[in-house]
N, C-alpha and C positions, 0 to 999 in steps of 0.2 A: 841270416840266422842259420846256424848249423842244425842239420837234421840227423837224428840218431835212430836207427831202426832197432826195435826190440821184438822179441818173440816170447809169447806166453803159452805155456802148456796147461790146458784144462783137462785133466783126466777125470772122466765121468763113468760111473758104474751103476747098473741097475741093482736095486735091493727091493725085491717084491715088486710092487707097482710104482715105487718111488725111484729117485735118482740121488746119488751122492757124488760130491766133488772132493777130489784129493787136495788137501791143504798141507802146509808144513809150518812149524814154528822155527823161525830163524832166531838164534840165541841173542842177537843184537838188534833185530829189526821187526820182531813180531810175526804174526800169522800172515802168510802170503801164499802165492802160487809160484810154481817154477817159472822163472823169467830171466832173460838176459839179453845182452847185446848181440845183434847179428854181426858176425865177423866179415871182413872184406872178402868178396867172392863167394860168400855163403848165401843160400836162399833162406828166406824166413822159415820155411818148413823144416829145412835141415837144422836151423838154429833152435827151433822148438824141440826137436828130437834130441839134439845135443844137450841143451839146457836141462831137459827132463832127466837125461841120464846122469849128467854131472851133479845135479842137485838131489836126485832121489835114488840113483842106482838102477832105475828101471830101463829095460830095453823092450819096448813094445813093438809088436808086429803089426798093429793097426795103423792105418793111414790117417794122419792128422787132417782134420777138416777145418778150413778157415771159417771162423764164425763172426769176426768183427774186427774193427780197428778203433783204437782210442788214441787221440792226440793229446799229449801233455806238453804244455809250454812252460819253459823254465826261463825266467827273466835274467837279463844281464845284471850282474852285481858289481858295480864299480868299486874298485879297491879290494875286491875279494878274488880277482883273477878269474871270474866266471863269465863266459860269454853267453848270450841268449841262445837257447837250444829248443828245438822241437823234437820231442821223443814220440815216435810213432810205434805204438804197441799193437802188434799183430797177434790176435788171439786165435789159438787152434784148439779144437776139441779132439780128444783121444777117447773114443768110446770103447770101453773094455768089457768083455763078458767073462773072461777067464778069471779065476780066483786070484785076488791079490791080498796080501796081509791087511788086517784092519789097522795095524799100527806098526811102525818100524822107525829106526834111526839110521841115518846115513851120514858118513863123513863126506862133506862137499869137496869137489875138485874142480879144476879148470880155471878158476879165477883167483888171482893172488889175494884179493880181499876176503875170499871165502874159504880158501884152501884150509882144510883141517877143522873147520867148524862142523859141529854135529847138528844136523837138522832132524827134527822129530816130525814124522809124517802121520797123518790121520785123515779120516773121512768125515764129511759133514753133509747132512741132507740139503739138497737144493731147495731151500725154503725161503720164506719172506724176509727173514732177518739175516740171511747169510752174509750179505754185504757189510753188515755191522760187526761181524766177527773177525774180519780181516783188517790188517793195517790199512788206514784210510787211503793210501796211495793205490791199493788194489781194489777198492770198492767199485770204481767204474768198470773194471774188467769183469768182476763178479756179476754186476748188473747186466752186462752184455751177455754173459753166459746164461743167466736166468732168462733173459729175453729170447735167446736162441732156442731154448728148450720150451718155448710157448707158455711161459709163465708170466705173461704181461701183467696180470692182475697183481702179482707180487710187487712190481715196481710202483704201483699206485699206493701201496700200503705205507705205514709210518716209517 
């Protein structure tokens, strides 16, 4: 089985006593987090920084903190030309205190599949139903982010 390393950038900011997570709307694939493939010779941390910049335009000076890993298994599809793969999603938190816009658009770069697409960025409270607001593929990553920020009770909810 082929293993593919992925890096996820979870940008979190305080708002009063609460926290918000940066999300974006991909015009073809729904609401998600900045994520992409780790390139040969690149560390997962460097990939998270690169993906964040390519997808959002942000250059953050904060050091990303590893907060979890999620393994996604993709089965072999005979006749479809797809081999079985294991995607290893490395999730990094970027905790920012400096002011960032509440909403912006960015033209994606770096990936032929996304070059030129316009992504809409916005913040959402780290709350009990946040994992239901994102495209289902990203729900496990959002749950790990919630868990990291000591909101275990949220995971037990509906």
